[in-house]
C-alpha positions, 0 to 999 in steps of 0.5 A: 157334405151338406149339413143335415137338418131337423124340424120340431113343431111345438104347440106351446113354448115348453113342449119341445123341452120336455118331450124332445130336448134330448133328441134336439141336443143329441143331434146338435152334438152330432152336427145337425141343424135343428129348428124349433117352431113354437106355434104359441107361448102356452100363455093361457093354458100352460102358465098357471104359476105365472098367472098366480102372481099379482098384476100379471098380464097376458103380454107379461106372461108371453114375455116370460115364456119366450125368455124361458124357451129361448134360453132352453133352445140356446142350451140345446143349441137349436134355432127357435121361432115364436109364431104367437098364434095363441092357445086355449083355443089354438086356431091355425090360419091358412097363412100359418099353414103356408108359412110352415110349408115355406119352412119345410121347403127352406129347411129340407128336414130329414125328420120332423117331431111333433105331438101325438095325433090324439090328446083328450086333455089338450086339443092344441097338441093334435092340432099342431101335429095335424098342421105339421102333417098337412104342411109336409104334404103341401111342401111335396106338391109340385104345383104349390108355388112352382119353381120352389124346391119341393121336399122329399119324405121326411120321417114324421115322429110323434113325441111322448104325450103327458098321458100316453094311454089316454092319447092312444100313443104307443112308442115304437122308437127309443132314442138313447139320450144318455150323453145329452141328458145333462144338457136336456136337464139344464134346458128343463130347468129354464121352464120356471113357469112349470117347475112341477114337471121337472121331476116328472120328465126326469122319471120319464127319461129314466123309465124310457132308458130302462125300456130302451136297454131292454130292447137292445138286449140284456147281453149288450154292453151298451149303457143306456140310462136316459132315453126318449120315446117316439111313435114313428108315423111314416113307414120304414123303407129298407133293403134288409130287415 
């Protein structure tokens, strides 16, 4: 049987850890191949702790952020690429868009994880989701680079933003990550540049675990301690309900 694959498109080099580290670790444990694309390092807007150090430079911040993210990806068991297109502001060229199309076609992912479609606090995040969706559509087009294998219709999920209400984000999918939590926590602890978020995302995982348990029913014997929440953006097609 061919190995199943998944794609994670992260605006900055730490986003995938907080928001999808459990999904990544869980699927890798099940034998999936997971690829992470970090569009930027978050070097300007998400590295405040590093910038407070005397004599810090942009290249040194990028190097530190890459090292953190690479260690986290190694812990999670995923592949990772750093595209270094810049942040604050992030701009996506046609070259980057078509590079992502090529990634879709080469990987043939079953599902794709990226950011919320709205985020008034961080315009890089919805831009990453926009390019993720646009690349998916182009990768389905027979007329784009004829002869390449097109993709099917990988499910698109939006992972949890930092402030859900302001982003008009509502979860409709809960993923039990209890068995993968310790792995995710180790990956979180690689993010030395954003240590202030460690406890926050631990609480988020616990709260989503409570909600996930509630949604499988209180009579279920299934124990869910930690979960991640997602908003599914593409329809479910089923023969039964």
